[in-house]
Each structure stands twice: as structure tokens, then as C-alpha cells.
C-alpha positions as CSV (number, residue, x, y, z in Angstrom):
1,M,0.0,0.0,0.0
2,P,2.7,2.7,0.7
3,L,4.1,2.0,-2.8
4,I,1.0,3.1,-4.6
5,P,1.0,6.7,-3.2
6,E,4.7,7.0,-3.8
7,E,4.5,6.2,-7.5
8,P,2.0,8.9,-8.4
9,Q,4.0,11.4,-6.4
10,I,7.2,10.4,-8.3
11,H,5.4,10.9,-11.6
12,E,3.9,14.2,-10.7
13,S,7.2,15.5,-9.4
14,A,8.9,14.4,-12.6
15,Q,6.2,16.0,-14.8
16,G,5.9,19.0,-12.7
17,P,9.5,20.4,-12.9
18,R,9.7,19.5,-16.6
19,V,6.6,21.4,-17.5
20,T,7.0,24.4,-15.3
21,P,10.6,25.2,-16.2
22,S,9.9,24.7,-19.9
23,A,7.0,27.1,-19.8
24,G,8.6,29.8,-17.6
25,R,12.4,29.5,-17.8
26,T,12.8,28.2,-21.3
27,A,10.9,31.2,-22.8
28,P,13.5,33.6,-21.4
29,T,16.4,31.3,-22.4
30,P,15.6,31.3,-26.2
31,R,15.5,35.1,-26.0
32,P,19.1,35.2,-24.8
33,V,19.8,32.6,-27.5
34,P,19.4,35.2,-30.2
35,G,22.3,36.6,-28.3
36,P,24.5,34.8,-30.8
37,R,24.9,38.4,-31.9
38,P,27.5,38.6,-29.1
39,A,28.8,35.4,-30.6
40,A,29.1,37.2,-34.0
41,P,31.5,39.9,-32.8
42,P,33.9,37.3,-31.5
43,R,34.2,36.0,-35.1
44,P,35.6,39.2,-36.5
45,G,37.6,39.5,-33.3
46,R,39.1,36.1,-33.8
47,P,42.2,36.2,-35.9
48,G,41.3,32.8,-37.3
49,P,38.8,33.9,-39.9
50,A,41.0,36.9,-40.9
51,R,43.9,34.5,-41.6
52,P,41.9,32.4,-44.0
53,A,41.1,35.5,-46.0
54,P,44.7,36.2,-47.1
55,P,45.2,32.6,-48.2
56,A,42.1,33.2,-50.4
57,Q,44.0,36.1,-52.0
58,R,47.0,34.0,-52.5
59,V,44.9,31.4,-54.3
60,S,43.6,34.2,-56.5
61,R,47.1,35.2,-57.3
62,E,47.9,31.6,-58.2
63,S,44.8,31.5,-60.4
64,A,46.1,34.7,-62.1
65,P,49.1,32.9,-63.8
66,A,46.5,30.5,-65.3
67,K,45.2,33.5,-67.3
68,P,48.5,33.8,-69.3
69,A,47.6,30.3,-70.6
70,P,44.9,31.8,-72.9
71,S,47.4,34.3,-74.1
72,R,49.6,31.4,-75.1
73,A,46.6,30.1,-77.0
74,T,46.3,33.4,-78.8
75,A,50.0,33.3,-79.8
76,P,49.7,30.3,-82.1
77,A,46.6,32.0,-83.6
78,A,48.9,34.9,-84.6
79,S,51.4,32.5,-86.1
80,A,48.6,30.8,-88.1
81,T,49.0,31.0,-91.9
82,P,47.2,34.0,-93.3
83,Q,44.4,33.7,-95.8
84,I,45.6,34.2,-99.4
85,Q,43.6,36.1,-102.1
86,L,44.6,36.3,-105.7
87,V,43.6,39.3,-107.9
88,P,44.3,38.5,-111.5
89,A,46.1,41.4,-113.2
90,S,48.8,42.1,-115.8
91,A,52.2,43.3,-114.7
92,D,51.2,46.8,-115.9
93,G,47.9,46.7,-114.1
94,A,49.1,45.0,-110.9
95,L,49.7,48.3,-109.1
96,D,46.3,49.7,-110.0
97,A,44.8,46.4,-108.8
98,A,46.7,46.7,-105.5
99,E,45.3,50.2,-105.1
100,E,41.7,48.9,-105.6
101,A,42.4,46.2,-103.1
102,V,43.5,48.7,-100.5
103,D,40.5,50.9,-101.1
104,L,38.2,47.9,-100.6
105,L,40.0,46.9,-97.4
106,L,39.7,50.5,-96.0
107,E,36.0,50.6,-97.0
108,S,35.4,47.3,-95.2
109,G,36.7,48.8,-92.0
110,R,40.4,48.0,-92.0
111,A,42.5,50.6,-90.4
112,P,45.1,52.2,-92.8
113,G,47.9,51.3,-90.4
114,D,46.9,47.6,-90.7
115,V,47.9,47.5,-94.4
116,L,51.4,47.0,-96.0
117,V,51.9,47.2,-99.8
118,I,54.9,45.6,-101.4
119,T,55.8,46.1,-105.1
120,T,58.1,43.8,-107.0
121,G,58.9,46.1,-109.9
122,E,58.4,49.8,-110.2
123,S,58.0,51.6,-106.8
124,H,54.7,53.0,-105.8
125,P,54.4,56.8,-106.4
126,W,53.8,57.4,-102.6
127,A,57.0,55.6,-101.7
128,V,58.9,57.6,-104.4
129,H,57.5,60.9,-103.0
130,E,58.2,60.1,-99.4
131,L,61.7,58.8,-100.1
132,S,62.5,62.2,-101.7
133,F,62.4,63.6,-98.1
134,G,65.0,61.0,-96.9
135,E,64.9,57.5,-95.6
136,V,64.6,58.7,-92.0
137,S,61.3,60.5,-92.6
138,Y,60.1,57.6,-94.8
139,W,60.7,54.9,-92.2
140,A,59.4,57.2,-89.4
141,Q,56.0,57.1,-91.1
142,H,56.3,53.3,-91.2
143,D,57.0,53.2,-87.4
144,A,54.0,55.6,-86.8
145,R,51.6,53.1,-88.4
146,D,49.2,55.9,-89.1
147,D,48.6,55.1,-92.7
148,V,49.0,52.5,-95.5
149,F,52.8,51.9,-96.0
150,Y,54.2,51.2,-99.5
151,T,57.6,49.7,-99.9
152,D,59.8,47.9,-102.5
153,A,60.5,44.2,-102.3
154,A,64.2,45.0,-102.0
155,V,63.7,46.7,-98.6
156,A,60.5,45.0,-97.5
157,S,62.4,42.9,-95.0
158,R,62.8,46.0,-92.9
159,A,59.1,46.5,-92.7
160,A,57.2,45.2,-89.6
161,S,54.4,42.6,-89.8
162,R,50.9,43.9,-90.4
163,P,47.5,42.2,-90.3
164,V,47.1,42.7,-94.1
165,V,49.9,42.6,-96.8
166,V,49.2,43.4,-100.4
167,V,51.7,42.4,-103.0
168,A,51.7,44.0,-106.5
169,V,53.6,41.7,-108.8
170,N,54.3,44.6,-111.3
171,G,57.5,43.3,-112.8
172,G,61.0,42.5,-111.7
173,P,62.8,39.1,-111.9
174,E,60.7,36.1,-111.1
175,A,63.2,35.1,-108.4
176,A,62.6,38.5,-106.8
177,G,58.9,38.1,-107.0
178,A,59.1,34.7,-105.3
179,K,61.3,36.1,-102.5
180,A,58.8,39.0,-102.1
181,L,55.8,36.6,-101.8
182,S,57.6,34.5,-99.3
183,L,58.5,37.5,-97.2
184,A,55.0,38.9,-97.5
185,H,53.6,35.6,-96.4
186,T,55.6,35.8,-93.1
187,K,54.6,39.4,-92.5
188,A,50.9,39.0,-93.1
189,G,49.0,38.4,-89.9
190,A,45.6,37.6,-91.3
191,L,45.3,38.3,-95.0
192,L,47.7,38.2,-98.0
193,V,46.4,39.8,-101.2
194,V,48.5,39.1,-104.4
195,C,47.8,41.1,-107.5
196,G,49.4,39.9,-110.8
197,D,49.5,37.2,-113.4
198,P,47.7,34.1,-112.0
199,Q,50.0,31.6,-113.8
200,Q,53.1,33.3,-112.5
201,I,51.7,33.8,-109.0
202,N,50.6,30.1,-108.8
203,S,54.0,28.9,-109.8
204,V,55.7,31.2,-107.3
205,L,53.3,30.5,-104.5
206,G,53.9,26.8,-104.9
207,A,57.6,27.3,-104.3
208,A,57.5,30.2,-101.8
209,V,54.5,29.4,-99.5
């Protein structure tokens, strides 16, 4: 008999303290729990998170050298063989055909400084005129890259590479023409336009390119 009254008292005492503290004391405790706001300041205060930040920057610096890789990919693109266009013309009309090709290039949006014109025979009138002021002034205009530059095959090796090279096969020895075409092929970054006799050019291109 004494065991029966003790059991309900034990259950009541167990349920009583659990319910009452949960209703009264637990409600205030969750409100301080939002106090992880004080826990937030210790995070900036801790040097731990600040240290991981610099290693992140180091990783970014390590990722930066990976960017030069695409630049290496662009380098072979520059060394790729240029597109070749043949403009049939006689030796006497090759210079006029080259002028028309230059006009079409400029009208299509090419910058004048992107174009180099090489003649295998008679010099272009522009080159003759500019050379009358001296070679220093003549090559200074080449270095400025402000306009189309005209040069003879004999001195074309001194000219720098340009995106577009136009060759006027307007005379001269066939060997000189082959040498000029081979040189023009190495200096043309994107496009090589050859104006002259198709049969002569095809035979030269087969040996020079």
C-alpha cells in the first residue's frame, strides 16, 4: 500500500518540474539565445577567420598565372598562316589592282595602319615621293603606323608585320617576286592579297609558300 501513493508522487514530481521550467524558464532562455549576436563579434575579433582571408587572395594570385595560358593560346593564332587572295592582273595593271584592293580593305573597316603594300617592280608613287624627303622620314612614317605603307620588295624585310599585306607583282625578276611573296607571307598576320598574273603567281606560291 505505501508503494502506490509514492508512485503517483514520483510521476507528478517528474512531470511538474519539466513542464514548469519549460514554460517559464525556457521562454527567457531562447531570447538570450538570439544573443549569438554577441557570438558574431567574437568571429571578427578572432584572428582565425581573418587569416583564411589572405590565403584566399594567394589562391587568386595563383589563379592569375592561369590567365596567361589563354594568351599562349592566342600566340599560335597569330602564327597561323594568313588567308591568301589572288587578284588577276597584268604586270602593268598590278599596281592599280593593288590600289583597288587597298580601297576595298579600307571601305570594309580595316585601319590604314593595318595595311602594308609591297611592289616587286616599279616603286609606288607614294614611296617615291616620301623617299624624296629622306629615308629617316620615310621609315618614321612606317613606325608611326598611321597610314598604309608602301615599300619595295628589295627593302620590305625592314618593314614590320601587319594584319594585311598586299603584293603588287608589277615586274621584276621572277626570283625577286618569289622572294617578295615568301616575305609577304611571313609578314601578313591575317590576309595576304597578291595582284598579278595568275599563272606566274601560282607557280611562285607553290615554291614560296
